[in-house]
N, C-alpha and C positions, 0 to 999 in steps of 0.2 A: 721780069715779070720772071717768076720762079713755075715750074712744070705744072703744078697745081690750078694757076690763075688761068695756063693757053688750054688746060680743057676743062675747066670751070666752065657751065654758064646757068645762071639765075634767070630766068625768062617770068614774067608776069603779062601772063595768056587772058581773053575776059572777063573768065569765070575763077582762074585759080592761079597758083604760080605753079609751074615745074621748075628744080633744080635738078643739072644734069652733072653728071663728071664723064669724062669722056664717050659722051656720047648716049650714057643707057642713062634713067630714070630715077637718079637715086632718090626723089620727095617730091612729091605734090603735097604742095596747102590749098584748101579750100577752109576759106575765112566764114562768117557766118555771115559776112555781107555781099557773098559769091553767090548767093542763093541766087535762081532761074525757077518762073513757072516751068512749070512739067517735069515730064522727066533728061537727069541731065545727068551722062554716066561720066566719073571722073578719070577714072584708070583706062590707058587701053586694053585694046579687042583681048591683047596677048601677053597683058600680063595673069598671075598667078590667084590674082586674088579681084576681085573683081566691085568699085565701088562707084556708087552714085546718089544723086542726093533727088527727092520726091519732093513736090510740093504741088497742091492741087486744094480743091474750092472744094467745101459740102459738098455728098452727093454725086463726089467723083467716085465709077464703081469699077476696081481690077477687074478683071475675067479671074474664078476660081481658078487654081491648079495645081500640081504636081510638081515634082522636079523629078527626071529619068536620067535610069543610072549611065554614067555616061563614063568610060574610061577617061582621064586622064592626070597626063604624067606633068608633077609639080617636084623640081628637085632643088628647091629651097622654102623653107616660109620669108610670107611676107605678108607684113603687120599692117594695121592703121590703130589709130588713136582719138577718140573722139574727148574734146573737155565740156563735161558737163559742166564744171565749176570751176573756179577759182588759177588756175594756169601755170605751161612747165616752160623751160625753158630745152631746147632744142635740140643738140649737135651730130650733123652727122660729118661724115669720113665714107673715104673710096672706098674700095675694093682692097685696098692695101692698104689701109687703115690711117689714111694721109688725111686729117683735119680739114672740113670744108668750108660752113658757116654754121655758126648759130640763129638761132630762132625762138620765137616767143608765140606761142601758143594760149592762145588765153579763151574764154566763155565762148563758146560754139563754133568753135572752130575744129578741123581735122585735118589726120595729115595722114599723108599713106607712103611707105617708103617700100620700094624697090628691090633694087642691091646698093651694097655698101653697109653699115656701119652706124648709128645713134645711139645715144645718150640724152638721159632722162633728169635734170634738176628741180622741184618739186620749185614755184618760188613765194606759194601762196596757203596756212594752213584750209584744211579740209577738203584739200584739191580732190574733185572726183575726174576719174577718166577712162572712161569704155577702149577698151585695149582688143581689137578682133585679128583674129590672122586664119590662114587654112590650117586644114589638119590633114591626119592625125597628127595628137602631139606624141613626142618622140624622144621626149625627155631631154632637159635642158643640155647635158653632156653632148648628146648625139646634135642638137639643132643650135648650139650658140657655141661661136669662140669669142670669147672672154679679152679684153685689153685695155 
């Protein structure tokens, strides 16, 4: 067993798959088939990015609200991608840039990235993906280390 295998965990929970390396979350995969009725938060409360799903019936009213200013400290960028159309192969890596796993996201799937690295290979023409990450944007040179 190599070091990667002894520190690598890919666990399918009831409504999502969580991939960890050295006990930190590398990626959370929320498939189109993972949806549950009501409000379901996918990410832990301590993540820099918060992602949840809503599944409500017609007539459900959510209270009007504004978000208050509250100073938060984020020391890194976390991102999520949602596949609207097509498919993408995701490769994930540890913080030390050790390859961990490939997986494919299809239409309706979402992935949230915590720590470690990732790369993408688009698998179909006209693939459409929405990417979301915490800001403010500081520029690629400060934000990313390419490898």
